[in-house]
C-alpha positions as CSV (number, residue, x, y, z in Angstrom):
1,M,36.4,99.0,41.1
2,K,33.6,100.7,39.2
3,I,32.4,99.3,35.9
4,L,29.7,100.7,33.5
5,I,28.2,98.3,31.0
6,Y,26.8,100.0,27.9
7,G,24.3,98.6,25.4
8,V,22.9,95.8,27.6
9,R,20.4,93.8,25.6
10,D,17.4,92.0,27.0
11,Y,19.0,88.6,26.2
12,E,22.1,89.6,28.1
13,E,20.6,91.0,31.3
14,E,20.0,87.8,33.3
15,V,23.3,86.3,32.1
16,M,25.0,89.5,33.1
17,K,23.5,89.5,36.6
18,E,24.5,85.8,37.1
19,C,28.1,86.5,36.0
20,L,28.4,89.5,38.2
21,K,27.2,87.6,41.2
22,A,29.5,84.7,40.5
23,A,32.5,87.1,40.3
24,N,31.3,89.0,43.4
25,L,31.4,92.1,41.2
26,N,29.2,95.2,41.1
27,A,28.5,97.0,37.9
28,D,26.0,99.5,36.5
29,M,24.1,98.5,33.3
30,I,22.5,100.8,30.8
31,H,20.7,100.1,27.5
32,E,22.3,103.0,25.5
33,D,25.3,102.4,23.2
34,L,28.5,104.4,23.7
35,T,28.2,107.5,21.6
36,E,29.4,111.1,21.7
37,E,26.2,111.9,23.6
38,T,26.4,109.0,26.2
39,V,30.1,109.1,26.9
40,K,29.5,111.5,29.8
41,K,27.8,108.6,31.6
42,A,31.2,106.9,32.0
43,E,32.5,109.6,34.3
44,G,33.7,108.1,37.6
45,Y,34.1,104.6,36.2
46,D,37.4,102.6,36.0
47,G,36.2,100.6,33.0
48,I,33.4,100.2,30.5
49,S,32.0,97.3,28.4
50,I,30.2,97.8,25.1
51,Q,28.5,95.6,22.5
52,Q,27.4,97.5,19.4
53,V,27.6,97.9,15.7
54,K,27.5,101.7,15.9
55,E,31.0,103.1,15.4
56,V,33.0,104.8,18.1
57,K,35.5,106.7,16.0
58,D,35.6,110.3,17.2
59,E,38.8,111.1,19.0
60,K,37.0,113.5,21.4
61,T,35.1,110.5,22.8
62,F,38.4,108.8,23.9
63,E,39.8,112.1,25.2
64,Q,36.7,112.3,27.4
65,L,37.0,108.7,28.6
66,K,40.6,109.4,29.6
67,E,39.6,112.5,31.4
68,Y,37.0,110.5,33.3
69,G,39.6,107.9,34.4
70,V,38.4,105.0,32.2
71,K,41.2,102.5,31.7
72,V,39.6,99.9,29.5
73,I,36.9,99.4,26.9
74,S,35.9,95.7,27.0
75,S,34.0,94.9,23.8
76,R,31.6,92.0,24.1
77,T,32.4,91.0,20.5
78,A,35.2,89.3,18.5
79,G,35.5,92.0,15.9
80,V,36.4,95.5,17.0
81,D,36.4,97.4,13.7
82,M,33.8,99.8,15.1
83,I,36.3,101.2,17.6
84,N,39.1,103.7,16.8
85,L,41.9,101.6,18.3
86,E,44.6,104.2,17.5
87,A,42.6,106.9,19.4
88,A,42.1,104.6,22.3
89,A,45.8,103.8,22.6
90,K,46.7,107.4,22.2
91,N,44.6,108.2,25.3
92,G,46.0,105.3,27.3
93,I,42.8,103.2,27.0
94,I,43.2,99.4,26.5
95,V,40.6,97.8,24.2
96,T,39.8,94.1,24.6
97,N,37.7,91.7,22.7
98,V,36.3,88.1,23.1
99,P,38.1,86.2,20.4
100,R,36.9,82.7,21.1
101,Y,33.4,82.7,22.6
102,S,31.9,79.8,20.6
103,P,33.3,78.8,17.2
104,N,30.4,76.3,16.9
105,A,27.9,79.1,16.9
106,I,29.2,80.7,13.8
107,A,30.2,77.5,12.1
108,E,26.8,75.9,12.6
109,L,25.1,78.9,11.0
110,A,27.4,78.6,8.0
111,V,26.4,75.0,7.6
112,S,22.7,75.8,8.2
113,H,22.8,78.4,5.4
114,S,24.5,75.9,3.2
115,L,21.9,73.2,3.8
116,N,19.1,75.6,3.3
117,L,20.5,76.7,-0.1
118,L,21.4,73.2,-1.2
119,R,17.9,71.9,-0.5
120,K,16.1,75.0,-1.7
121,C,14.3,75.2,1.6
122,D,13.1,78.8,1.2
123,K,11.8,78.2,-2.3
124,V,10.0,75.0,-1.1
125,D,8.5,76.8,1.9
126,G,7.3,79.7,-0.3
127,R,5.5,77.3,-2.7
128,M,3.9,75.3,0.1
129,K,2.4,78.5,1.5
130,K,0.7,78.9,-1.8
131,N,-0.6,75.3,-1.6
132,D,1.9,74.1,-4.3
133,F,3.3,70.8,-3.1
134,R,4.7,69.5,-6.5
135,W,8.1,68.0,-7.0
136,K,9.6,70.2,-9.8
137,A,13.0,70.2,-11.4
138,D,14.1,73.6,-10.0
139,L,13.6,72.2,-6.4
140,L,16.1,69.3,-7.0
141,G,18.7,69.6,-4.2
142,K,22.3,68.5,-3.7
143,E,24.0,66.6,-0.9
144,I,27.0,68.0,0.9
145,R,28.9,64.7,0.5
146,S,28.9,65.3,-3.3
147,L,30.6,68.7,-3.0
148,K,34.0,70.1,-2.6
149,V,33.8,72.8,0.1
150,G,36.3,75.6,0.3
151,I,37.1,77.3,3.6
152,I,38.7,80.7,3.5
153,G,40.3,81.4,6.9
154,T,41.2,78.3,8.9
155,G,41.3,79.7,12.4
156,K,39.1,78.4,15.2
157,I,35.8,79.1,13.4
158,G,37.0,78.1,9.9
159,L,38.5,74.9,11.4
160,T,35.2,74.1,13.2
161,S,33.3,74.7,9.9
162,A,35.7,72.4,8.1
163,K,35.1,69.6,10.6
164,L,31.3,70.0,10.3
165,F,31.4,69.9,6.5
166,K,33.8,66.9,6.6
167,G,31.4,65.2,8.9
168,F,28.8,65.4,6.2
169,G,31.2,63.7,3.9
170,A,32.4,66.6,1.8
171,E,35.9,67.0,0.4
172,V,37.3,70.1,2.1
173,I,39.9,72.4,0.8
174,G,41.2,75.6,2.4
175,F,43.2,78.8,2.2
176,D,44.8,80.9,4.9
177,V,47.9,83.1,4.9
178,Y,48.9,81.2,8.1
179,R,48.5,77.4,7.7
180,S,47.3,75.4,10.7
181,P,48.8,72.0,11.4
182,E,45.5,71.0,13.0
183,A,43.6,72.1,9.9
184,E,45.9,70.1,7.7
185,E,44.5,67.0,9.2
186,I,41.0,68.0,8.0
187,L,41.5,69.7,4.7
188,T,43.9,70.2,1.9
189,Y,45.3,73.7,1.5
190,C,45.3,75.6,-1.8
191,E,48.2,77.8,-2.7
192,T,46.0,80.8,-3.5
193,I,42.4,82.0,-3.0
194,E,42.0,81.9,-6.8
195,E,42.8,78.2,-6.8
196,L,40.2,77.5,-4.1
197,L,37.5,79.6,-5.8
198,K,38.0,77.8,-9.1
199,E,37.8,74.3,-7.4
200,A,35.1,74.8,-4.8
201,D,31.4,74.0,-5.2
202,L,30.7,75.9,-1.9
203,V,32.8,78.6,-0.4
204,S,32.6,79.5,3.3
205,I,34.4,82.6,4.5
206,H,35.9,82.9,8.0
207,T,38.3,85.8,8.0
208,P,38.6,88.9,10.2
209,S,38.0,92.4,8.9
210,L,41.5,93.7,8.0
211,E,42.8,96.1,5.3
212,S,44.2,93.0,3.6
213,T,40.8,91.2,3.6
214,R,38.6,94.2,2.6
215,H,36.8,93.3,-0.6
216,M,38.8,90.1,-0.8
217,I,35.8,88.7,-2.7
218,N,35.3,91.0,-5.6
219,K,34.1,91.1,-9.3
220,D,37.2,89.4,-10.6
221,R,37.3,86.6,-8.1
222,L,33.6,85.9,-8.3
223,K,34.1,85.3,-12.0
224,L,36.5,82.5,-11.1
225,M,33.8,80.5,-9.3
226,K,31.6,77.8,-10.9
227,K,28.2,79.0,-12.0
228,S,26.8,76.2,-9.8
229,A,28.8,77.4,-6.7
230,L,27.4,78.9,-3.5
231,I,29.2,81.5,-1.3
232,I,28.6,81.7,2.5
233,N,29.8,84.6,4.6
234,T,29.4,84.5,8.4
235,S,32.6,86.6,9.1
236,R,32.6,90.3,8.4
237,G,30.6,92.2,5.8
238,D,33.4,94.1,4.1
239,V,35.3,91.0,3.0
240,I,32.8,90.8,0.1
241,N,32.2,93.7,-2.3
242,T,28.4,93.7,-2.0
243,Q,27.8,95.4,-5.3
244,D,30.0,93.0,-7.1
245,L,28.2,90.1,-5.4
246,L,24.8,91.5,-6.4
247,E,25.9,91.7,-10.0
248,A,27.3,88.1,-10.0
249,L,24.0,86.8,-8.6
250,Q,21.8,88.9,-11.0
251,N,24.0,87.7,-14.0
252,G,23.9,84.0,-12.9
253,E,27.7,83.9,-12.4
254,I,27.2,82.0,-9.1
255,A,24.2,79.9,-7.9
256,G,23.5,81.6,-4.6
257,A,24.6,83.1,-1.3
258,G,24.1,82.8,2.4
259,L,25.0,86.0,4.2
260,D,25.0,86.8,7.9
261,T,27.0,89.9,7.5
262,L,27.0,92.8,5.0
263,E,28.8,96.0,4.3
264,N,27.2,99.0,6.0
265,E,24.9,96.7,8.1
266,S,24.7,99.2,10.9
267,V,21.9,100.8,9.0
268,F,19.6,97.9,9.8
269,I,21.2,95.5,12.2
270,N,19.3,95.0,15.5
271,K,16.7,97.5,14.4
272,T,13.2,97.6,13.0
273,V,13.3,99.5,9.8
274,T,10.6,100.7,7.3
275,T,10.4,99.5,3.7
276,E,11.2,103.1,2.6
277,M,14.4,103.1,4.7
278,I,16.0,100.2,2.8
279,E,14.1,100.3,-0.5
280,G,16.5,99.7,-3.4
281,S,19.5,99.0,-1.1
282,A,21.6,95.9,-1.1
283,I,19.8,94.3,1.7
284,D,16.4,95.0,0.0
285,L,17.6,93.5,-3.4
286,L,19.3,90.5,-1.7
287,Q,16.1,89.7,0.3
288,K,14.1,89.5,-2.8
289,M,16.2,86.8,-4.4
290,D,15.1,83.3,-3.9
291,N,18.6,81.9,-4.1
292,V,19.9,84.1,-1.3
293,I,19.5,83.8,2.5
294,V,20.3,86.9,4.6
295,T,20.3,86.9,8.4
296,P,21.0,90.0,10.6
297,H,24.5,89.1,12.0
298,V,23.1,86.4,14.3
299,G,25.9,83.9,14.0
300,F,27.0,84.6,17.6
301,F,23.5,84.5,18.9
302,T,23.2,81.3,20.9
303,E,22.8,80.7,24.6
304,T,26.2,79.2,25.0
305,A,27.9,82.0,23.0
306,I,26.2,84.8,25.0
307,E,27.2,83.2,28.3
308,N,30.8,82.9,27.2
309,I,30.9,86.4,25.7
310,V,29.6,88.1,28.9
311,S,31.8,86.1,31.2
312,K,35.0,86.8,29.2
313,A,34.2,90.5,28.7
314,L,33.8,90.9,32.5
315,E,37.0,89.0,33.1
316,N,38.8,91.2,30.6
317,V,37.7,94.5,32.2
318,Q,38.7,93.2,35.7
319,D,42.1,92.1,34.4
320,V,43.0,95.5,33.0
321,I,41.7,97.5,36.1
322,R,43.6,95.2,38.5
323,N,46.7,94.3,36.6
324,G,47.0,96.8,33.7
325,H,46.8,94.1,31.0
326,S,44.7,91.4,29.4
327,E,45.4,88.5,27.2
328,C,42.6,89.8,24.9
329,R,44.1,93.2,24.3
330,V,43.7,94.3,20.7
331,N,45.4,97.8,20.7
């Protein structure tokens, strides 16, 4: 069994070595992502693992992988919207993901962004750095227990978020196309997204990236929210129309946003960029707003989550090579 692991990050390397040793498995690791240029490195391998934002969409890449004998692409991510799943299937390549590495990692970041926005932490910090320690009206915060929190998407991560917000004393409402009996013990379901948006003081999104969820939050739906409401997105960037969100924030239609994912984030995610590269872009404008918190897709980025991701991804690639299937197959 020969495995090539693409895109190995410095924070993964030691965990990767430990997991390989525990599984009595040999694999080669490289730092480059899978691209049209680096696909040739997969020649002679039975399976590969990737972890990247960069898209793998060109059909020729999958044709080459098939020619090389690659049977599986094991993605060290939950979302796989960067992979052309149809092209992979067409070439007999199974794609797997890691759907449940640590719901707490994402949920806790959603709560962290909420707390920071509710207590105006960035604004307070900015003033303190200018030696301004005054209590002023615009720094007055809110307590979570005084809010109605709306959870859109009540799967593992959404449910964990709901439990955390409930633990703070919030009234929690939710919306999902597929209702969860477990979630019904924590929250009250709304019949529509529109109903949730109208009622919630804080909206936290936890849906996958699907055709049906793309731009789910748009100009019309943002107008339904309270002017005092906050929106948090730790799911996928394209569930919110970024331009519509910018306009809503600039026009005071909502009070603030906490964003760990954005549309077209591959331009800057996990990179060092110059001011000129992002000047005038959505990320530039959002970062300049004192009622917005933006983080670079770090919801998954905890020690526990990384260990779980690496371990499961290696398990997936072995399952496919040995047995021809995996419970985490997505194509």
